[in-house]
N, C-alpha and C positions, 0 to 999 in steps of 0.2 A: 804832332798830331795834325791830321789833315782837317780841312773844313768839314768834309763829309763825316768824319768820325765825331767831330764836335756836334754836328747837327743830329746825329743818331741818338744823343742822349747822355753824353758824358757830363761831368760836373761843369764843364765850361760852356755848355749849350745855352744856359740862361744868359750869360754875359754876351755870347755871340748873337743870340736873338735880339738882345737890347741894342747891340751894335748895328745890326741890319735894320732894326726899327728906326734908329736915328738916321742911318744912311737914306732910307726911303722917305723919311720926313723932310729931309733937306734937299734931296735930289729927285724925289719921285720914285714910285715903285718900278717903273719901266727903265729908268736911267741909272739907278743906283748900282745894279749888278754890272752893267756895262762899264760905268765909270770905274768901279773897283777893279775890273779886269784890265782896263786900258790905260788908266792914268798912272804914270810913274811919278813918285814923290821923293824928293831929295831927303825929306825927314825920315823916310823908311829905307834909307841906304840905296836909293835908286831903284827901288822895287815898287810894284803895284800893291794895292791893298790885298788882293788875292794872294800874291806871292808872300807878303809879310805874314798874313794869317796862316798860310800853309806851312811857313817856316817856324811857326810857334810863337810869333810875337804876341805880347799881351794885347788884348783888344783895347784896353785903355790907351796904350801908347799909339796904337794904330788910329784910334778915334782922334786923339790929340793932333796927329799929323793931318788927318782929313780936315778937322775943324780949322786948323791953321791955314791949310791950302784953300779952303772955302771962305776964309776970313770971317768965320762965325764970331758972334759976340762972346766975350769971356764967359758969360753965364751958361752958354751952350757947349762949352768945351769940356 
């Protein structure tokens, strides 16, 4: 499922919305999408956040990779 399909109202859109809310909380609204597009994470198999989500990776797994990369406290992972 593509990100666009998820954002159009599939059952996954709530979780994806929560994911982007968390991204914007920690990186800021202007930087979150850019970071997700450009930052390659080893925990995602050498893919970016956008690539992992587009490939259908679970948003929880992608968030955990982001949180680890940003070195967020355990309570925020």
